[in-house]
N, CA, C and O of each residue as an XYZ file, in Angstrom:
348
protein
N     -14.016     16.805     11.211
C     -14.877     15.506     11.580
C     -13.934     14.750     12.811
O     -12.782     15.065     13.106
N     -14.699     13.743     13.393
C     -14.473     13.104     14.816
C     -14.367     11.792     14.385
O     -14.970     11.194     13.495
N     -13.183     11.310     15.446
C     -13.219      9.706     14.972
C     -12.926      9.401     16.877
O     -12.269     10.083     17.664
N     -13.579      8.339     17.074
C     -13.668      7.423     18.500
C     -12.010      6.941     18.956
O     -11.657      5.899     18.404
N     -11.664      7.154     19.268
C     -10.307      6.106     20.078
C     -10.813      5.318     21.048
O     -11.873      5.507     21.645
N      -9.754      4.087     21.261
C      -9.882      3.528     23.085
C      -8.431      3.223     22.404
O      -8.136      3.071     21.218
N      -7.424      3.180     23.894
C      -6.717      3.026     24.505
C      -6.195      2.269     25.677
O      -6.024      2.810     26.769
N      -5.909      0.844     25.414
C      -5.449      0.330     26.608
C      -4.052      0.846     27.118
O      -3.220      1.277     26.319
N      -3.893      0.807     28.047
C      -2.217      1.456     28.184
C      -2.360      0.569     30.073
O      -3.290      0.168     30.772
N      -0.582      0.648     30.221
C      -0.527     -0.030     31.369
C       0.284      1.007     31.688
O       0.757      1.799     30.874
N       0.543      1.022     33.484
C       1.345      1.909     34.075
C       1.327      1.966     35.373
O       0.219      2.163     35.871
N       2.447      1.823     36.260
C       2.404      1.244     37.766
C       2.042      0.051     37.948
O       1.737     -0.343     39.073
N       2.014     -0.687     36.943
C       1.759     -1.465     37.289
C       0.027     -2.292     36.993
O      -0.368     -3.426     37.264
N      -0.632     -1.159     36.362
C      -1.758     -1.319     36.264
C      -2.170     -1.411     35.136
O      -1.367     -1.012     34.292
N      -3.308     -1.859     34.685
C      -3.631     -1.771     33.061
C      -4.690     -0.829     32.925
O      -5.522     -0.946     33.823
N      -4.895     -0.067     32.221
C      -6.649      0.964     32.233
C      -6.470      1.396     30.801
O      -5.486      1.369     30.061
N      -8.365      2.017     30.539
C      -8.779      2.088     29.470
C      -9.158      3.189     29.413
O      -9.915      3.507     30.330
N      -8.812      4.354     28.278
C      -9.209      5.534     28.170
C     -10.063      5.223     26.868
O      -9.844      4.263     26.129
N     -11.295      6.376     26.645
C     -11.946      6.572     25.458
C     -12.294      8.237     25.480
O     -12.669      8.898     26.448
N     -12.053      8.678     24.129
C     -12.513      9.666     23.506
C     -12.597     10.094     22.543
O     -12.016      9.440     21.677
N     -13.125     11.042     22.184
C     -13.567     11.410     20.651
C     -12.777     12.601     20.290
O     -12.673     13.624     20.967
N     -12.091     12.294     18.857
C     -11.140     13.710     18.633
C     -11.294     14.288     17.665
O     -12.217     13.747     17.057
N     -10.786     15.391     16.956
C     -10.951     16.314     15.420
C      -9.871     15.709     14.706
O      -8.794     15.427     15.231
N     -10.109     15.547     13.723
C      -9.214     15.289     13.040
C      -9.923     15.719     11.191
O     -11.035     15.436     10.743
N      -8.589     16.580     10.392
C      -9.108     17.017      9.660
C      -9.567     15.687      8.347
O      -8.979     14.690      7.926
N     -10.753     16.261      8.077
C     -11.568     15.327      7.022
C     -10.067     15.094      5.994
O      -9.269     14.188      6.237
N      -9.876     16.138      4.781
C      -9.131     15.864      4.404
C      -8.123     14.974      4.454
O      -7.974     14.279      3.449
N      -7.110     14.753      5.710
C      -6.278     14.423      6.091
C      -6.738     12.409      6.152
O      -6.253     11.372      5.700
N      -7.804     12.772      6.910
C      -8.428     11.257      7.316
C      -8.610     10.741      5.825
O      -8.345      9.551      5.996
N      -8.786     10.824      4.984
C      -9.670     10.584      3.738
C      -8.283     10.233      2.593
O      -8.542      9.676      1.526
N      -7.175     10.527      2.859
C      -5.480     10.189      1.860
C      -5.218      8.926      3.250
O      -4.986      7.733      3.054
N      -5.295      9.366      4.142
C      -4.498      8.061      5.250
C      -4.945      7.895      6.454
O      -4.261      7.930      7.477
N      -6.613      7.626      6.348
C      -7.164      7.113      7.680
C      -6.400      6.616      8.902
O      -6.233      7.396      9.840
N      -5.913      5.341      8.958
C      -5.081      4.631     10.062
C      -3.993      5.807     10.062
O      -3.910      6.073     11.261
N      -3.268      6.508      9.503
C      -2.007      7.149     10.167
C      -2.801      8.879     10.586
O      -2.283      9.340     11.604
N      -3.697      9.634     10.086
C      -3.985     10.598     10.932
C      -4.973      9.915     11.710
O      -5.919     10.702     11.747
N      -5.275      8.898     12.345
C      -5.723      8.268     13.976
C      -4.354      8.005     14.571
O      -4.395      8.395     15.738
N      -3.417      7.620     14.341
C      -2.303      7.366     14.987
C      -1.663      8.433     15.444
O      -1.013      8.470     16.488
N      -1.875      9.568     14.464
C      -1.173     10.939     15.219
C      -1.943     11.322     15.936
O      -1.435     11.774     16.962
N      -3.258     11.375     15.887
C      -4.284     11.778     17.411
C      -4.284     11.249     18.359
O      -4.455     11.843     19.424
N      -4.066      9.802     18.260
C      -3.970      8.823     19.482
C      -2.691      9.321     19.797
O      -2.767     10.252     20.600
N      -1.673      9.071     19.494
C      -0.065      9.681     19.821
C      -0.350     10.693     20.648
O      -0.021     10.550     21.825
N      -0.901     11.715     20.307
C      -0.662     12.958     20.739
C      -1.905     13.188     22.376
O      -1.865     13.982     23.315
N      -2.755     12.186     22.061
C      -3.744     12.060     23.225
C      -3.020     11.343     24.132
O      -3.173     11.584     25.329
N      -2.077     10.305     23.681
C      -1.475      9.301     24.894
C      -0.178     10.062     25.525
O       0.547      9.496     26.344
N       0.023     11.233     25.128
C       1.241     11.943     25.651
C       0.718     12.790     26.630
O       1.505     13.187     27.489
N      -0.555     13.181     26.685
C      -1.475     13.966     27.282
C      -1.887     12.886     28.650
O      -1.992     13.438     29.745
N      -2.046     11.821     28.597
C      -2.259     10.842     29.379
C      -0.442     10.756     30.342
O       0.057     10.954     31.450
N      -0.196     10.458     29.382
C       0.895     10.114     29.803
C       1.442     11.049     31.000
O       1.560     10.700     32.174
N       1.669     11.983     30.593
C       1.809     13.733     31.364
C       0.730     13.820     32.760
O       1.268     14.382     33.714
N      -0.560     13.394     32.987
C      -1.046     13.615     33.911
C      -1.298     12.448     34.836
O      -1.629     12.588     36.014
N      -1.163     11.557     34.373
C      -0.498     10.133     35.383
C       0.638     10.473     35.743
O       0.944      9.754     36.694
N       1.426     11.167     35.511
C       2.904     10.683     36.085
C       3.217      9.166     35.493
O       3.147      8.128     36.151
N       3.481      9.249     34.476
C       3.511      7.693     34.011
C       4.824      6.807     34.539
O       5.771      7.530     34.848
N       4.947      6.048     34.625
C       5.990      5.082     35.471
C       6.848      4.806     34.305
O       6.421      4.997     33.167
N       8.549      4.178     34.628
C       8.900      3.645     33.594
C       8.399      2.490     33.242
O       9.031      1.948     32.336
N       7.335      1.821     33.700
C       7.073      0.755     32.977
C       5.894      0.768     32.011
O       5.357     -0.171     31.423
N       5.663      1.908     32.001
C       4.550      2.430     30.989
C       4.941      2.532     29.175
O       5.820      2.992     28.446
N       3.141      1.475     29.037
C       3.584      1.265     27.442
C       1.781      1.294     27.022
O       0.815      1.640     27.702
N       1.860      0.863     25.868
C       0.722      1.087     25.456
C       0.427     -0.507     24.549
O       1.000     -1.133     23.657
N      -0.960     -0.691     25.495
C      -0.985     -2.292     24.835
C      -1.473     -2.313     23.787
O      -0.896     -2.962     22.915
N      -2.934     -1.496     23.410
C      -3.439     -1.710     22.450
C      -4.658     -0.215     21.940
O      -5.550      0.238     22.658
N      -4.297      0.250     20.548
C      -5.101      1.134     20.019
C      -5.895      0.622     18.651
O      -5.629     -0.027     17.639
N      -7.440      1.556     19.448
C      -8.545      1.274     18.383
C      -8.774      2.238     18.331
O      -8.637      2.932     19.339
N      -9.535      3.132     16.381
C     -10.384      3.920     16.599
C     -11.314      3.323     15.909
O     -11.132      2.326     15.209
N     -12.697      4.090     16.126
C     -14.425      3.921     15.082
C     -14.398      1.876     15.190
O     -14.476      1.024     14.305
N     -14.240      1.765     16.818
C     -14.784      0.687     16.957
C     -13.792     -1.106     16.413
O     -13.983     -2.167     17.008
N     -13.061     -0.978     15.507
C     -12.508     -2.260     14.574
C     -11.296     -1.885     14.331
O     -10.515     -2.829     14.452
N     -10.605     -0.518     13.922
C      -9.167     -0.552     12.989
C      -8.373     -0.177     14.377
O      -8.310      0.867     15.027
N      -7.733     -1.615     14.569
C      -6.028     -1.632     15.669
C      -4.922     -1.271     14.856
O      -4.460     -1.898     13.903
N      -4.410      0.210     15.516
C      -3.464      1.237     15.021
C      -2.214      1.202     16.007
O      -1.149      1.805     15.874
N      -2.618      0.329     17.050
C      -1.344      0.073     17.895
C      -0.087      0.197     17.278
O       0.645      1.156     17.522
N       0.211     -0.682     16.512
C       1.862     -0.356     15.791
C       2.172      1.394     15.330
O       3.075      2.075     15.816
N       1.267      1.819     14.385
C       1.205      2.841     13.799
C       1.845      3.663     15.196
O       2.997      4.023     15.436
N       0.528      3.795     16.026
C       1.144      4.403     17.193
C       2.353      4.616     17.513
O       2.919      5.709     17.490
N       3.000      3.139     17.959
C       4.246      3.149     17.824
C       5.587      3.669     17.442
O       6.608      4.157     17.927
N       4.840      3.170     15.897
C       6.010      4.311     15.331
C       5.649      6.147     15.224
O       6.440      7.014     14.853
N       4.803      6.259     15.493
C       4.508      8.150     16.119
C       6.059      8.731     16.363
O       6.595      8.439     17.432
N       6.740      9.490     15.460
C       7.965     10.104     15.904
C       7.551     11.651     16.223
O       7.510     12.339     15.204
N       7.220     12.367     17.497
C       7.165     13.707     17.519
C       7.852     14.551     17.039
O       9.061     14.339     17.143
N       7.422     15.841     16.322
C       8.319     16.585     15.287
C       8.997     17.367     16.528
O       8.655     17.280     17.707
N       9.874     18.028     16.072
C      11.019     18.369     17.087
C      10.789     19.816     16.706
O       9.706     20.088     16.188
N      11.592     20.685     16.880
C      10.782     22.498     16.838
C      11.794     22.417     15.882
O      12.937     21.971     15.979
N      10.979     23.101     14.599
C      12.133     23.999     13.632
C      12.247     24.622     13.689
O      11.296     25.367     13.924
N      13.962     25.304     13.509
C      13.799     26.862     13.490
C      14.259     27.674     12.642
O      15.443     28.008     12.659
N      13.350     28.144     11.718
C      13.334     28.745     10.646
C      14.336     30.426     10.169
O      13.796     31.520     10.334
N      15.605     30.314      9.670
C      16.145     31.616     10.003
C      15.726     32.744      8.536
O      16.069     33.927      8.548
């Protein structure tokens, strides 16, 4: 399934909006829609940061999915997984 995400960001003294549609696992979304959307948004924001060469003043102002669900604070709590080496 797909969800629509809007992110309001700030970098290099400029505010900007990005919108997009992203696939998520339907089973994950049914279990915890906000957290599933937050992970998708976080991953996308990381891509945006790399593509714009974000400055030190980069910040997430607001993240909304499916038009009305504000997940800004959840996105800020997402911690990237480290590469796990199994022996």
